[in-house]
Phi, psi and omega in degrees: 000332185278352182250127177268148171089174184226027185235031177303124186275344181228135177288150185235145177243133180230155172252141182244124173247132176280119179267323178218106184302313180298324178294323177297319179295328181266004179058037179280140177295142178088355180286340176235146172250124185253122183239120179286132183248317185192167175213158176201154181292339179240117188298325179290324178289327176297313179295321184280349181300139183301327180288346178287349178292352177297343179300335185287355176275354181256172177285331178202169177235150176230133168245127181244131179208159176235155179178202180252144174233148175226150183293149178258123179280106182259008186296327182284347178293331181270349178290159182272019181064014179283331185262110182256092184263109180292332180293323173299316181296315180290331179291326178290334182275353177289125178300148179304330179290343180249358181291139181298334181255026184294153177222143178284143187218147171239124188236129174243124179246126179246136175227139178207186180303333181278352180127200183246142174221158179215159178223131177225158177225148174255146183296327186275350175217064191291343178272355173273122183252122180255122180244155179216110183262061171111000178254014182293144179227159178121181185295320180292311176303321176297315182295318175296320179295315180299316180309311187280319189261332187230028181296131184291151176262127178253126181254126175258129182257135177273140183262004182287145180255135180268000000 
């Protein structure tokens, strides 16, 4: 809500500290402390950066990004695979930014010990909020889950002699 627009050029990473659990439940201002940590032009490079593992020092992590979304045609999933439609396959391979039904989207993905959730808004219907409390699938959900639960540990060795 505090960010206007749908053209954020760089994905952002935040750490979330819970200040007042009861206040969070009551949606009170000040119940959470939000700390900006980093930003990058590529959301996956942001998440994969060794320094992004710092989010594990917080109660939760947030990734904020804007981009294009396109509808997913799931009609073929219920077929018995008797119909081999090359047009459907070609349509699925079109990047969202080039899809004829593309929509501008702002996506917030939150991850913590309880799992992953997301909130998104579309530029053409900004007052509609779409939430997902844990059933998100795809490469971004996987990357955020990895960041929180399987973040690699990087060890820097000093070459100084004592």
